[in-house]
C-alpha positions in Angstrom: -11.3 -19.6 6.7 -10.8 -16.1 5.4 -8.2 -13.9 6.8 -9.6 -11.4 9.3 -10.0 -7.8 7.7 -7.6 -6.2 10.1 -4.9 -8.7 9.0 -5.7 -8.0 5.3 -5.3 -4.3 5.8 -1.9 -4.8 7.8 -0.7 -7.2 4.9 -1.7 -4.6 2.1 0.2 -1.8 3.9 3.2 -4.0 4.5 3.3 -4.7 0.8 3.5 -1.0 -0.1 7.0 0.3 0.6 6.0 4.0 0.4 3.4 3.5 3.0 5.8 1.6 5.2 8.2 4.6 5.0 5.5 7.0 5.8 4.6 4.9 9.0 8.3 4.8 10.0 8.7 8.6 9.7 5.5 9.3 11.4 6.4 7.0 14.4 9.6 8.9 14.9 7.6 11.9 15.9 6.4 9.9 18.9 3.1 11.8 19.3 0.3 10.6 21.4 -2.5 8.8 19.6 -0.8 9.3 16.4 -1.9 7.5 13.4 -2.0 7.9 9.5 -5.5 7.9 8.4 -8.1 8.5 5.7 -7.1 7.9 2.1 -3.8 6.3 3.2 -5.6 3.1 4.3 -9.0 3.5 2.4 -7.4 4.0 -1.1 -4.9 1.1 -0.6 -7.8 -1.3 0.1 -10.0 -0.1 -2.9 -7.0 -0.2 -5.2 -6.3 -3.8 -4.0 -10.0 -4.8 -4.5 -10.1 -3.3 -8.0 -6.9 -5.2 -8.9 -5.1 -1.9 -9.9 -1.4 -2.6 -11.1 -0.3 0.5 -9.2 -1.4 2.4 -6.3 -3.6 5.5 -6.7 -1.3 8.5 -5.9 -2.1 10.0 -2.5 -3.3 13.6 -2.6 -2.1 14.1 0.9 -0.9 12.0 4.0 -3.4 12.6 6.8 -1.4 12.4 10.1 -3.6 12.6 13.2 -2.8 12.8 16.8 -4.4 13.8 20.0 -2.5 16.1 22.5 -4.5 18.3 24.9 -1.2 19.3 26.5 -0.1 21.2 23.3 -3.0 22.4 21.2 -0.9 25.1 19.4 -1.3 25.3 15.6 2.4 26.0 15.3 3.2 22.6 16.8 1.3 20.7 14.0 3.0 22.9 11.5 6.5 22.0 12.9 5.6 18.3 12.8 4.6 18.6 9.1 7.8 20.4 8.5 9.8 17.5 10.1 7.9 15.0 8.0 8.4 17.2 4.8 12.1 17.1 5.4 12.1 13.3 5.6 9.9 12.6 2.7 9.7 16.0 0.7 7.8 14.4 -2.3 4.6 14.0 -0.1 1.9 16.5 0.9 1.7 16.2 4.7 -1.4 17.2 6.7 -0.7 16.9 10.5 -3.7 17.7 12.7 -4.1 17.5 16.4 -7.6 16.1 16.9 -7.9 17.8 20.3 -8.4 21.1 18.3 -10.6 19.8 15.4 -13.9 20.1 17.2 -13.6 23.8 17.0 -13.3 23.8 13.3 -16.2 21.2 12.9 -18.5 22.8 15.6 -18.7 19.8 17.7 -18.3 19.1 21.3 -14.6 18.5 22.3 -13.3 15.1 21.2 -12.0 12.7 23.8 -9.4 10.8 21.5 -8.3 10.4 18.0 -10.7 7.6 17.5 -13.5 9.7 18.9 -12.6 12.5 16.4 -12.6 10.0 13.5 -16.2 9.1 14.4 -17.3 12.5 13.1 -15.5 12.3 9.7 -17.8 12.5 6.8 -17.5 9.0 5.4 -17.4 5.8 7.5 -14.7 4.2 5.3 -12.4 7.2 5.7 -12.3 6.8 9.6 -9.7 4.1 9.6 -6.1 4.8 10.7 -2.9 2.7 11.2 0.5 3.3 13.0 3.7 1.5 13.8 3.8 0.6 17.5 6.9 0.4 19.6 7.5 -3.1 18.5 7.4 -2.1 14.9 4.1 -3.9 14.3 1.2 -2.2 12.5 -1.9 -1.3 14.6 -5.2 0.0 13.5 -8.2 1.9 14.8 -11.6 2.2 13.1 -14.5 4.3 14.1 -17.1 2.2 12.2 -15.4 -1.2 11.5 -13.9 -2.5 8.4 -16.6 -4.5 6.7 -18.1 -1.7 4.5 -14.5 -0.9 3.4 -14.0 -4.3 2.1 -17.5 -4.5 0.8 -16.5 -1.5 -1.6 -19.0 1.0 -0.1 -18.7 4.8 0.6 -21.1 5.5 3.4 -22.2 8.7 4.9 -21.6 9.2 8.6 -24.9 9.9 10.3 -23.0 12.4 12.7 -22.4 14.7 9.6 -24.4 16.4 7.1 -25.4 14.3 4.1 -24.6 17.4 1.8 -21.0 17.3 3.0 -20.8 13.6 2.0 -22.4 14.2 -1.3 -20.0 17.1 -2.0 -17.1 15.0 -1.2 -18.1 12.0 -3.3 -18.6 14.3 -6.1 -15.4 16.5 -5.9 -13.2 13.5 -5.2 -14.5 11.5 -8.2 -14.4 8.1 -6.0 -17.1 6.4 -8.0 -15.4 7.0 -11.3 -12.0 6.1 -10.1 -13.1 3.0 -8.2 -16.2 1.9 -10.4 -16.9 -1.1 -8.2 -17.9 1.4 -5.3 -21.5 1.9 -4.2 -23.1 4.4 -1.8 -23.8 2.7 1.6 -26.6 3.5 3.9 -25.8 5.9 6.8 -27.8 3.9 9.3 -26.1 0.4 8.5 -24.0 -0.7 11.4 -20.9 -1.2 9.3 
């Protein structure tokens, strides 16, 4: 019997000391619906499936949270500064998902998970956090199967042009040569 995909993600994150440090720092902020998302999870899985000897460096650390009670841009910047103080070698990007619908010209999001369901690629819409017990939890807007199937799949809720531009500019298909483009209409 194979290990469930969520357990595989948790194991891979636990094996990465930098990622565990990141999760510990982020958990100390104690923000509502707060997760570390995007390349933090996606790249770790792809690196593992490509048997890379060392992890791909992270361009940034995407921290998301959902707080309708404090939607000020200054608060997100303050949280970034707190994280930067703890781990200054990382490029922190902290975003309150309660605001992101404005930038994306969408209806207001209802949660961090709802916001992720509008991200350009399905495999990017996966996030993890440390819970109060110190265990890793995850959320995913589209499931985990396509991530482990080495696909990069356009989100039907977003423009295909945005997806194509991101695949090209981020050079994913070259860096992870086993990747294939998935079908936006696939369930996972």
